[in-house]
N, C-alpha and C positions, 0 to 999 in steps of 0.2 A: 580454851579450848571445850567445848563441853560436847563430851562423848557419846554416842547411842550402841544399841547392837548393830545397828546402821549405817553408821559411821557418823563422824561429826556436824554437829548443828552448824550448818551454813546460809541460816535466814535471814545475817545481814547484806551476803554480796548476791541471794538473790530475785531482787528488786520484789521483795516481800512487803504486800499491800495491807494497812489497817484491816484488825479482821482476819485474813490471813494465817493460816496455822503453820508453826516450827517447820523449816526445810532439813534433813537430813542428807548429806553427798554422801553415797553409794559409790565406788570406783573404783577400779583396780588400779595401781598395786596395795590399796590400805585396805582393801575387801579381804586380803588375803595374806597377814602375817605370817605365815608357816612356810611361805611356797614364794619362788623367787626365779627370773628368768634365768639368772645365773647355772642355774642346775644344767636347765637347756646349753647353756651357753658350751658347758666343759663338755657334754655329750657328744656336740657337735662339734669340736673340735679334734673328739675321739675317733668321729668315722672312720671308716676307709672304703664307702661307698654310697651312693643316694639313698641305697635303702636303709641303711644306718643313719644315716643326715636326714632322714623325713621320717625315722622312731623319734629324734632326737626334740623334734619339733616340736613332738605334742606338749612337753615340759615349759615352751615359752609362751610366756603370760602378756608382760609388756616391757615396751609399749607393743600395740600390733602394727604390722606389717607386710609387705610384699617381702618374700624369701625369693631370688632362683639361686640354683644352686646343678651344679657339674659336678662328676668325677674323671677320673685321667681312663676311661672305657670311653668315655663322651658320650655317657648317658645323662642326660637332664633332669632337669625338675623342677616347679614350680609350689610355693603352697602361699596362704594365706595365714599368718602364724598371731596367735596371742589369745587371751581369753576372753571369748565372745560371752557374753551372760545373755541367758532365757529368760525373758522378762513373761510375768505375770500372764496370763491369758485379760486381764482383768485393764491390762494397760492402755491406756490411751492413746500409745504412739511406742510399739513393738522396737523402735528404733532406740528409744529412750530421751528424745529433746522433750518429754514433759513430766510432770513430777508425777507420783503415782501416792497412794495413799500408803503409810507405813504402821498402820496399825492392828497388821495381822500377816501372815504365813503368808495367805495365798496372795497378796499382793508386792511379794520380795521377790526377788530371783531367784529361777528354780533350777537352779544351776549353771553349767557351761557349755556353747556348743560340744561336741566331740570332736577332734582333731579329723577324724577320718572324715567326719561332712564340711569341714571346712575346705572351701574352694581349692583345688589342685589336681598337678596332671606329671608324669614322666613321660617324655619321651615320644611329646605328640607327631602326627604325623607332619604337619611342615619343618621340622629340624631344629625348629629356634624354639627360644619362650623370651619375652620383653617384657621388662616392667617399668613402668617412668611412675611407678604410684597413681597408676588408676585402677578405678575395680574391676580384676579380672572377668566380671559374671556378668549377666545380665537378667531379665524380669524373670527366667528361666528358674534363678537360684530363688526360692522361697523363706528362707531364713535372714531373716533383720540380722546386718551385716553393720547399722548404722551409713549414717549418709554422711559423703566427706567428697574430698577435691576428687575429680574423677567420677564421681558414683555414678553417675549414668552415660558415662562412657570415655572418650579419650579426651586426656587433658591436652596441653599443644604440644608439650616433650614425646606423652607418648604417640602423638600424634605423628610425630617428626622420627622419633626412633622407628615407627611403623616402616613407615619411607624408605629409610637406610635401611633398614634389616629385609624390606622386603627385593631391593633395587637389584640383587645377584644373586645366586644362589650358593656359594662358598665363599668366607671370610677368610685372611689370613688374619693371623694373631695382630699384625698392623695393619689390616682395616676396620679389624675392633677398636684397636684406638683412637684409629683417625678418629668413629663416631663420636669420640669422648669431647673432640675438638669443633665440630656441628657448632656455627652461628646461627640457625636459619628460623626464625618465629614463623612456621605456617599460617597464622593465623594473617600478622602481618599483609605477607608475602599473596596471601590467598582475597582479602581486603583491595588490595593495589589489583589484580589481575581482574578483580569485578567491577571496581571502578573503571578499567581502562577499557573493559567490554561495555561498559555505560555512555563513557564517552563516546567511543565508537558507535554506538547504535541508538540510542537517546541521548546526546549530551544537553539537549532541553531542560533535561532531570537536574542537571548537578549545575554547581556554582561557579562564579569566577574563582575564589580560595580553591574546592577540590581540581579545577584544571588547573590553576599554578601548583599544585602538590604534585599530580598525575606528571605535568611536564618536568617533574625534577625527577619522581623515581619510576618515570618506564625505564629507563636505564638502568639503576637502581634493580628490579624484578629482572629484567632481562641478565643482569650479570649474576646472579643467584639470591639475592634478597638476604643476603647477610645484614645481622645485624653488630656485627663488628665495627663500630665507631668508627674504623680507618677505612672504612669502605664508603665512596659515595653515594650519597645521601641514604646512608643509614642509620644520622643523625634526625633528618628528618622523617625516616619510616618508624623509630622506636617513638616516635610522639603520637602515633597513633595508637590509638586505647581499644584496649579490646576487654571492657565491658560490656557484660551483656547480661542486661536481665531488664525486669516487666517494663522498669520506670525509665529505660534509656529508649525501648522499642518494643511493639507489642509481637516482636519476631523470637520474644523466648517465652511469652505465650505457645506459640508453635512446636519450638525447639529446643524447647528447656533453656531454662538456665546458666549461664558459668561458662566457665572454658568450654566442658562436654556438652553446652547447647550450642557455642560457639564454633563449635568444629562442624557438628551434627550443620547447620547450616550454611556453613562456606565447604563443606565437602559436597553437600547439596548444589550450592549454584556451580562451585567448579563443571561438575558432573553435567548439568545443565548446557552448561558453556560449549563442553568438548564433544555432546550430541548435536547442538545448533548452535554454529558463529552468530547466529545472529537470535538468541534465545533471550526470549522478551522477562525483564522482571515488573512484578507489583509496585505500586508506589511506597508500602512500607519498608519494603528492602534496599531501594533507588535512597529512600530517605536516611535511611540509617546508614549506609556507606558515605552519602553525599554530605552527611554528618560527621562522620568520625575522620572524613580527608579535608575539609575544613577547617575542623577545629584542631588538627596536627599541626597544618598550613598556621593559624593563626598561634598559636601556642608556640612554633617556630620563631618565628614574626617577631613575637613581644620578648623573645629568648635576646634577640640581637645575634640570632645564627645565621649560618650561611650554607650558601651550599655543598663547602671545602668539606672536608674529615676534619675531626677536631676530637681532644683527646678527652676521657671522660672526666667529668668535674673531681679537683680532690677533698676529699673529705676527711676528716678527725677520726681514727678509730681509739674510743673511749676505756679506757680502762676497767673492766665490767661494765662497760658501757651497755646496758641491756635493752632488749627488745619491747618491755614495758614501758620504756622512755622517761626510765628514772634520772639517767646522766654519771656520766661518768662518777670512779669514787677518787680520785685522786689527776686532778686537769696533769699535775707534771709529768705524769705519764702514759700520755696520751702518745698518740703519735697517727701521722700523716700516712692517709692510705696511697698506696702507690698511685701510680697512672693505669688503670686496667680498663680493658679497652672494648667490653662484652657487657653489659651491665643490664640486660636483657631475661630477666627471671626465667622466663618460658623458653627458653631455648636452652640446647641440654647444656653445651656448654659454660654457661652465662658465670664468669670468675666473682660477679656480683650477687649469685646467689650459688655460689659454690661451697659447700660447708665439707665436704670432704668428698675423694676422690680414688678409688685402688683399680689398678690394671693387673690383673693376674691372668697370662697364660699361662692354662693347665698343663700343660705339655713340658714347663719349664720357669716350673715356680720362682726360683731365684731369680730370674728376671723380670720382677711385679717392680711396679710404681707405684708410686703415690703424693698425695698431696693433700695436707690440712694447710688450708688460709690460716692467718694470725687470727688468733680468738685470743676468750680467757684464759687467763694464766693466773696462780694464785704466786707465782714469782715472775715477777714483771724484769727482770733481768734483759736487757735486750739480744742477749746472747742467745737467748730462750725465745721467747715469744716474737722474735722478730726472723727466728733461723730461715722460713720458708715465705719471707716476704717478697724478696726477688724472683722469687722462683712464681710466687701468685701471678705477680706484676706483669712475667712475661710469659704467664700463661702454657707454662713446665713442670712437667711431675719429675722427683727425685726416685731413686732407686731405694726398697722397699722390699729385699729378698726375704725367704719365708723357715725356710730352712737355719737349723745353729751354725751351722760352718760358717754359708755366705752374709751373717750376720756377724761372723766374727771378723770378718776379713773386712767391713768398713767401720769398725768401733770406731769413735771418734774420743771418746773419755766414758771410765768407768769406776763406779762406787761400787764395792763391798760391804753388803748388808751386814752388821755382828748381830747375832743370835739375843 
């Protein structure tokens, strides 16, 4: 690996064309060998209130994240945390999506966005803060943060989270925990709502396959639109594509692409239907909905599925099987995935997309619960790696108390390290 003062030379991985110059990769945390996020983490752990916690966040470097926090006095806060580079005025893209010249200091990063200028809020008037990794600010915020999931508005999960938290004024700890188990994908729900509206107001715009889909999903829609595969119609509903790009529909050019653009379109459609039970939709809108519902029906039929409920397909969890598709390191250590029932990664609950969940009622932190699904482990012994397998399959959490005394009461094994 060839190193430069700008970072390692990465030309071979940057689709470099003949005649192009070398490319060096400058990024956090490699660009800051003398600092580390662990410094912030220790200060966060020692914080006695949200003011202490907020100050500690200034040392958080990598990865960038949405951080929501609160203290025992009922004060709450949110902050975008991370080292966000200030790129040169000469940069072709201030979000860092294009390479910049590396020949002079004027083209280099000009430091980092000061923590006090990153998006943040304490004790908002709404009385609540939510984050599902969507971007918390709009076009009024002028500092480039980089584009990512939800950079233009709600994701499917933040949309649904907003619905759940806006449904009542007061939440008990049990109410908050119940949100974790929500299986509704609002995009698929609203696609069906719009399909039913088109069927009832302009059926000539819909194909026979779409009419078949709606015949099944009308009951699913009115029953709550759950993506849990044990719910009638869910197996078909989860086949509805939520791909929203201009290559799929010109609507993406109007509303923006990705999850946030789809959310914007469907929220707009729902508002139009609420305002007018006979609201008209143009050709692009009708074609998009018809295509999604017809393709879902075709896919469902090709899979030999029926309208009944079904368990999630069983899969193999490879030992160190990576997201990059390299495959398991040792097939003899593979295990079979349990029959989880919510695979829709755009739902809050999704077992298929669950990496870590922690529930901490701040009035009694020793009643906290958590779950880590089966993952990578350099010790693949069945008793260690699969300790949460049954809980994961049953969508349950296990006790995760935070005080030392409470942890001591549930210790199952103990190892004392020698100096």
